[in-house]
C-alpha positions in Angstrom: 117.6 -159.1 -29.2 117.0 -159.6 -33.0 113.3 -159.0 -32.6 113.9 -155.9 -30.5 116.4 -154.5 -33.0 114.9 -155.6 -36.3 111.2 -155.7 -35.3 110.5 -152.0 -36.0 111.9 -152.4 -39.5 109.6 -155.4 -40.2 106.4 -154.0 -38.5 103.6 -153.2 -40.9 100.7 -151.6 -39.0 97.5 -153.4 -40.0 93.9 -152.3 -39.8 92.5 -151.5 -36.4 89.6 -153.6 -35.1 87.5 -154.0 -32.0 89.4 -154.5 -28.7 90.4 -158.1 -27.9 89.2 -159.4 -31.3 90.6 -162.4 -33.3 90.4 -163.0 -37.0 92.4 -163.5 -40.2 93.4 -159.9 -40.3 95.2 -160.2 -36.9 97.6 -163.1 -36.4 97.7 -162.8 -32.6 94.4 -160.9 -32.3 94.0 -157.2 -31.2 94.9 -155.4 -28.0 92.9 -153.2 -25.7 92.9 -150.4 -28.3 92.1 -152.6 -31.3 95.7 -152.7 -32.6 97.4 -155.8 -34.1 99.2 -157.6 -31.2 101.8 -159.1 -33.6 102.8 -155.6 -34.8 103.0 -154.3 -31.2 105.2 -157.2 -30.3 107.6 -156.3 -33.1 107.7 -152.7 -31.9 107.7 -153.4 -28.1 111.3 -154.4 -27.4 113.2 -151.4 -28.8 112.8 -149.0 -25.8 113.3 -151.8 -23.3 116.6 -152.9 -24.8 117.9 -149.4 -25.5 117.3 -148.2 -21.9 118.6 -151.4 -20.3 121.7 -151.6 -22.5 122.5 -147.9 -22.0 122.1 -148.2 -18.3 124.5 -151.1 -18.0 127.1 -149.3 -20.2 126.8 -146.1 -18.0 127.0 -148.3 -14.9 130.4 -149.8 -15.8 131.8 -146.6 -17.2 131.5 -145.3 -13.6 131.8 -148.4 -11.6 135.1 -149.6 -13.0 137.3 -146.5 -12.4 135.5 -145.9 -9.1 136.2 -149.5 -7.9 139.8 -149.5 -9.1 140.4 -146.1 -7.4 139.1 -147.5 -4.1 141.1 -150.8 -4.4 144.4 -149.0 -5.2 143.9 -146.3 -2.6 147.0 -145.9 -0.4 145.0 -144.5 2.5 142.1 -146.3 4.0 140.3 -143.0 4.6 140.1 -142.5 0.9 138.7 -146.0 0.3 136.1 -145.3 3.0 135.2 -142.0 1.4 134.6 -143.7 -1.9 132.7 -146.8 -0.7 130.6 -145.7 2.3 128.2 -143.5 0.2 127.4 -146.5 -1.8 125.9 -148.2 1.3 123.3 -145.4 1.4 122.3 -146.1 -2.2 122.0 -149.8 -1.5 119.6 -149.0 1.3 117.2 -147.1 -1.0 114.2 -149.1 -2.4 115.0 -149.4 -6.1 111.5 -149.3 -7.5 110.3 -146.5 -5.2 113.3 -144.3 -6.2 112.8 -145.0 -9.9 109.1 -144.2 -9.8 109.8 -141.0 -7.7 112.4 -139.7 -10.1 110.2 -140.5 -13.1 107.3 -138.7 -11.5 109.3 -135.6 -10.8 111.2 -135.4 -14.1 109.2 -137.3 -16.6 109.7 -140.8 -18.1 112.3 -139.6 -20.6 114.7 -142.4 -21.8 117.7 -140.5 -20.6 116.1 -140.0 -17.1 115.3 -143.7 -16.9 118.8 -144.7 -18.1 120.6 -142.6 -15.6 118.3 -143.6 -12.7 118.7 -147.3 -13.5 122.4 -146.9 -13.8 122.5 -145.2 -10.3 120.6 -148.1 -8.9 122.9 -150.7 -10.5 126.1 -148.8 -9.7 126.7 -149.7 -6.0 126.7 -153.5 -6.5 128.8 -153.3 -9.6 131.3 -151.0 -7.9 131.7 -153.3 -4.9 132.3 -156.3 -7.2 134.9 -154.4 -9.2 136.6 -153.2 -6.0 136.8 -156.7 -4.5 138.2 -158.1 -7.7 140.7 -155.3 -8.2 141.7 -155.5 -4.6 143.0 -159.1 -5.1 144.8 -158.2 -8.3 146.3 -155.0 -6.8 148.3 -157.1 -4.2 149.8 -159.8 -6.5 153.5 -160.2 -7.2 153.0 -158.9 -10.7 151.6 -155.6 -9.4 154.4 -155.3 -6.9 156.9 -155.8 -9.8 155.2 -153.1 -11.8 155.6 -150.7 -8.8 159.3 -151.7 -8.4 159.9 -151.0 -12.1 158.3 -147.6 -11.6 155.7 -148.2 -14.3 153.1 -145.5 -15.0 149.7 -145.3 -13.3 148.1 -146.1 -16.7 150.3 -149.2 -17.2 149.5 -150.5 -13.7 145.8 -149.7 -13.3 144.6 -149.9 -16.8 147.0 -152.2 -18.5 147.2 -154.8 -15.7 144.2 -154.3 -13.4 141.9 -153.5 -16.3 142.8 -156.8 -18.1 142.4 -158.8 -14.9 138.9 -157.3 -14.4 137.6 -158.3 -17.9 136.5 -161.8 -17.0 134.7 -160.5 -13.9 133.0 -157.7 -15.8 132.0 -160.0 -18.6 130.4 -162.4 -16.2 128.7 -159.7 -14.1 127.4 -157.7 -17.1 124.7 -160.3 -17.9 123.4 -160.1 -14.3 123.3 -156.3 -14.4 121.5 -156.4 -17.8 118.8 -158.7 -16.3 118.5 -156.4 -13.3 118.1 -153.4 -15.7 115.4 -155.2 -17.6 113.6 -156.0 -14.4 113.6 -152.4 -13.3 112.6 -150.9 -16.7 109.9 -153.6 -17.3 108.5 -153.2 -13.8 108.4 -149.4 -14.1 106.7 -149.7 -17.5 104.1 -152.1 -16.0 103.4 -149.6 -13.3 102.9 -146.8 -15.9 106.4 -145.3 -16.2 107.6 -146.0 -19.7 110.1 -144.5 -22.1 107.9 -145.6 -25.0 105.4 -142.8 -25.6 103.5 -144.9 -28.1 102.7 -147.5 -25.5 104.1 -150.5 -27.4 106.5 -151.5 -24.7 106.3 -155.2 -23.9 105.6 -154.5 -20.2 103.0 -151.9 -21.1 101.3 -154.5 -23.3 101.0 -156.9 -20.4 99.5 -154.2 -18.2 97.0 -153.0 -20.9 95.9 -156.4 -22.2 95.6 -158.3 -18.9 91.9 -157.4 -18.7 91.3 -159.4 -21.9 93.6 -162.3 -21.2 90.6 -164.7 -21.4 89.6 -163.4 -24.8 93.0 -162.9 -26.5 95.7 -164.4 -24.2 98.5 -163.7 -26.8 98.4 -160.0 -25.9 99.8 -161.0 -22.5 101.6 -164.3 -23.0 103.7 -163.3 -26.0 105.2 -160.0 -24.6 105.8 -161.8 -21.2 107.6 -164.6 -23.1 109.7 -162.0 -25.0 110.8 -160.4 -21.8 111.8 -163.8 -20.3 113.6 -164.8 -23.4 115.5 -161.5 -23.6 116.6 -161.8 -19.9 117.5 -165.5 -19.9 119.0 -165.5 -23.4 121.2 -162.4 -22.9 122.4 -163.8 -19.6 123.4 -167.1 -21.3 125.2 -165.1 -24.0 127.2 -163.1 -21.4 128.1 -166.4 -19.6 129.5 -167.8 -22.8 131.4 -164.6 -23.4 132.8 -164.7 -19.9 134.1 -168.3 -20.4 135.7 -167.1 -23.7 137.4 -164.1 -22.0 138.6 -166.3 -19.1 140.1 -168.8 -21.4 141.8 -166.0 -23.3 143.4 -164.4 -20.3 144.1 -167.3 -18.0 147.1 -168.7 -19.9 148.7 -165.3 -20.0 148.2 -164.7 -16.3 149.9 -168.0 -15.4 153.0 -167.5 -17.5 
């Protein structure tokens, strides 16, 4: 995350050289276009992190109110109306849909963000609904109804707080899924990075020279793995902290 965020500020483009060359001027050698691999690694995480993070944020901005509305629906028909269309989205091949949308509209960061969010949205909504469904039928919720508390107090104040540990735990998994989709699309030629410095694009472009300069493939691949695993561990730690914060209050 630090390299993705601060890397562009530290990158200093060096002299171009021959493709897949090594020498003192290039710490990790050169890529297929003769550019310094180390510089490209510093620049390559920005678009990946921005698109994946934005997609996860958009996913939960839609999934949380959608799932809560389905869980608190008084009529089953309304619950079915909200949840059954999500089954259609789950049946769509994720990568095929992403490539199709990008081919029709262009690989703009906003397009990729919205498309990835749509693909992540059904699973996240089903999880939120299942968690909210349990919380919506607790004695505390019944007490709020008997006290004639407002909709905001019941569904945001109580249900929203009860969903925080679940969302915190699930966000890491959604982020890894977003990275997988964005990186796979970039590897297949659909990238939000017009300069071609995306880590996944680097792997694709430099794989033909992996014997000559392996760092052009190994380092960006290691960066993607570290980003996915490290971020997931970070979210797991945050989930435990949130759970410890809210468990004592829920048991009082």
